[in-house]
Rosetta silent file (secondary structure, phi, psi, omega in degrees, C-alpha in Angstrom):
SEQUENCE: MPDAPNWRSRISQRVFVDVRTGAVGYLLGERDQEAALWPLTSGQEWTAPADQVRPATPQEVASALAAPGGVSLSRAAVAPTRP
SCORE:     score description
SCORE:     0.000 S_00000001
   1 L     0.000   85.823 -174.884   -0.023    0.056    0.045 S_00000001
   2 L   -65.639  -20.345  178.012    2.118    2.913   -1.179 S_00000001
   3 L   -96.261    1.520 -171.326   -0.347    5.593    0.140 S_00000001
   4 H   -47.498  -43.860 -175.738   -0.904    4.058    3.535 S_00000001
   5 H   -56.624  -23.279 -173.694    1.002    6.999    5.375 S_00000001
   6 H   -97.369    6.580 -178.034   -1.579    9.511    4.109 S_00000001
   7 H   -56.434  -40.129 -178.120   -4.699    7.732    5.351 S_00000001
   8 H   -67.702  -32.394  176.869   -5.248   10.098    8.233 S_00000001
   9 H   -79.080  -25.803  177.949   -5.299   13.215    6.046 S_00000001
  10 H   -70.847  -35.957  178.169   -7.567   11.599    3.662 S_00000001
  11 H   -69.886  -50.024 -173.244  -10.121   10.662    6.426 S_00000001
  12 H   -66.073  -13.667  173.104   -9.863   13.974    8.069 S_00000001
  13 L   -72.939  -12.160 -179.344  -11.020   15.732    4.953 S_00000001
  14 L  -117.284    3.910 -174.655  -14.496   14.382    5.522 S_00000001
  15 E  -119.095  137.642 -172.902  -14.529   14.619    9.266 S_00000001
  16 E  -126.871  159.849  176.491  -15.391   17.749   11.258 S_00000001
  17 E  -113.661  135.202  165.256  -15.286   18.916   14.981 S_00000001
  18 E   -74.617  104.384 -166.883  -18.101   20.524   16.734 S_00000001
  19 L   -75.523   -8.994  174.028  -16.168   23.235   18.473 S_00000001
  20 L   -67.657  -36.867 -174.491  -18.813   23.694   21.114 S_00000001
  21 L  -121.435   -9.269 -171.318  -18.263   20.218   22.533 S_00000001
  22 L    75.786    5.965 -179.880  -15.165   18.807   20.834 S_00000001
  23 E   -65.271  138.403 -178.854  -17.337   15.963   19.377 S_00000001
  24 E  -120.582  127.119 -177.476  -15.770   14.643   16.130 S_00000001
  25 E  -155.508  167.639  178.510  -17.937   13.224   13.306 S_00000001
  26 E   -73.873  140.169 -179.448  -18.504   12.776    9.653 S_00000001
  27 E   -85.918  115.750 -179.950  -20.251   15.739    8.033 S_00000001
  28 E   -81.515  -37.152 -178.249  -23.459   14.535    6.458 S_00000001
  29 E   163.407  173.833 -178.499  -24.440   17.859    5.026 S_00000001
  30 E  -123.502  130.849  172.131  -25.447   21.407    5.602 S_00000001
  31 E  -151.367  141.430  178.445  -28.972   22.934    5.509 S_00000001
  32 L    47.529   44.243  173.342  -30.411   26.199    6.830 S_00000001
  33 L    60.976   27.584  173.472  -27.081   27.094    8.399 S_00000001
  34 E  -126.094  135.432 -176.673  -27.060   23.824   10.443 S_00000001
  35 E  -102.649  130.982  171.345  -24.417   20.994    9.891 S_00000001
  36 E   -99.207  133.225 -176.457  -25.551   17.405   10.509 S_00000001
  37 E  -129.116  143.764  173.922  -22.818   15.145   11.852 S_00000001
  38 E  -115.252  130.548 -175.958  -22.613   11.397   12.448 S_00000001
  39 E   -58.793  147.460 -178.557  -20.133   10.281   15.288 S_00000001
  40 L   -76.200  -26.131 -177.803  -17.075    8.391   14.195 S_00000001
  41 L  -105.697  -87.978 -176.500  -17.521    5.669   16.766 S_00000001
  42 L  -137.016  155.380  171.600  -21.050    5.136   18.267 S_00000001
  43 L   134.595 -166.639 -176.057  -23.990    7.355   19.136 S_00000001
  44 L  -107.145  155.660  174.227  -26.635    9.363   17.336 S_00000001
  45 L   -57.653  146.065 -177.963  -26.439   11.964   14.595 S_00000001
  46 E  -142.578  162.824 -175.143  -26.427   15.400   15.907 S_00000001
  47 E  -120.070  148.105  169.727  -26.743   18.957   14.400 S_00000001
  48 E  -138.364  161.372  173.504  -24.640   22.094   15.154 S_00000001
  49 E   -55.986  133.559 -178.515  -24.618   25.674   13.816 S_00000001
  50 H   -56.894  -33.556  179.733  -22.660   25.562   10.539 S_00000001
  51 H   -86.505    8.694  177.856  -20.313   28.173   11.812 S_00000001
  52 H  -108.534   14.128  173.806  -19.547   26.145   14.926 S_00000001
  53 E  -121.619  152.043  178.493  -17.894   23.182   12.932 S_00000001
  54 E  -147.996  153.849 -178.679  -14.459   22.919   11.336 S_00000001
  55 E   -58.863  141.381 -177.875  -12.503   20.265    9.546 S_00000001
  56 L   -77.980  148.567  165.714  -10.810   17.910   12.057 S_00000001
  57 L   -78.949  155.654  178.112   -7.066   17.522   12.158 S_00000001
  58 H   -56.900  -34.793  177.930   -5.615   14.052   11.642 S_00000001
  59 H   -67.325  -37.359  173.763   -4.599   14.125   15.311 S_00000001
  60 H   -62.853  -41.403  177.291   -8.247   14.900   16.339 S_00000001
  61 H   -64.611  -46.869  177.681   -9.537   12.072   14.292 S_00000001
  62 H   -58.667  -45.005  174.980   -7.098    9.600   15.823 S_00000001
  63 H   -50.794  -50.277 -179.784   -7.892   10.919   19.315 S_00000001
  64 H   -63.908  -38.636  178.543  -11.627   10.572   18.747 S_00000001
  65 H   -68.881  -29.878  175.171  -11.320    7.066   17.455 S_00000001
  66 H   -89.716  -13.147 -176.073   -9.420    6.064   20.608 S_00000001
  67 L   -95.885  145.740  178.420  -11.651    7.996   23.079 S_00000001
  68 H   -73.372  142.762 -178.533  -14.949    6.778   24.339 S_00000001
  69 H    90.089  -13.159 -174.394  -17.740    8.755   22.938 S_00000001
  70 H    68.837   25.313  172.502  -15.889   10.111   19.915 S_00000001
  71 E   -98.750  134.528  178.085  -14.673   13.181   21.692 S_00000001
  72 L   -55.176  131.981  179.665  -11.172   14.311   20.932 S_00000001
  73 L   -61.891  -29.365 -177.655   -9.063   13.660   23.961 S_00000001
  74 L   -76.070  -13.420 -177.999   -7.456   17.096   23.506 S_00000001
  75 L  -113.554  -13.463 -176.387  -10.886   18.713   23.959 S_00000001
  76 L   -70.422  134.533  170.254  -12.563   16.316   26.552 S_00000001
  77 L   -67.971  139.422  179.418  -12.929   17.590   30.074 S_00000001
  78 L   -99.103  123.956  179.546  -10.963   15.557   32.429 S_00000001
  79 L   -70.202  136.974 -179.608  -12.831   14.365   35.518 S_00000001
  80 L   -65.318  152.989  178.572  -11.022   14.763   38.829 S_00000001
  81 L  -101.168  155.630 -179.008   -9.882   11.601   40.374 S_00000001
  82 L   -97.730  145.095 -174.986  -10.661   10.505   43.837 S_00000001
  83 L   -71.564    0.000    0.000   -7.779    9.668   46.308 S_00000001
């Protein structure tokens, strides 16, 4: 597979981040200034204002695939740990 090193950049061209929550998903389309997104991992489709989504970086895609709930680890809130 000669193009294998570029798979992350090809995937991230279709994947967007909801900047309000950090959730990462496939952009299904835009209508009436709303963007419809489908999560990379599991969950339900959601909508966001079109001006609140942006293309995901390859690092955000990898992080979302590794994180529960499809939220980029760089954007997810970290819960405090108990002693």
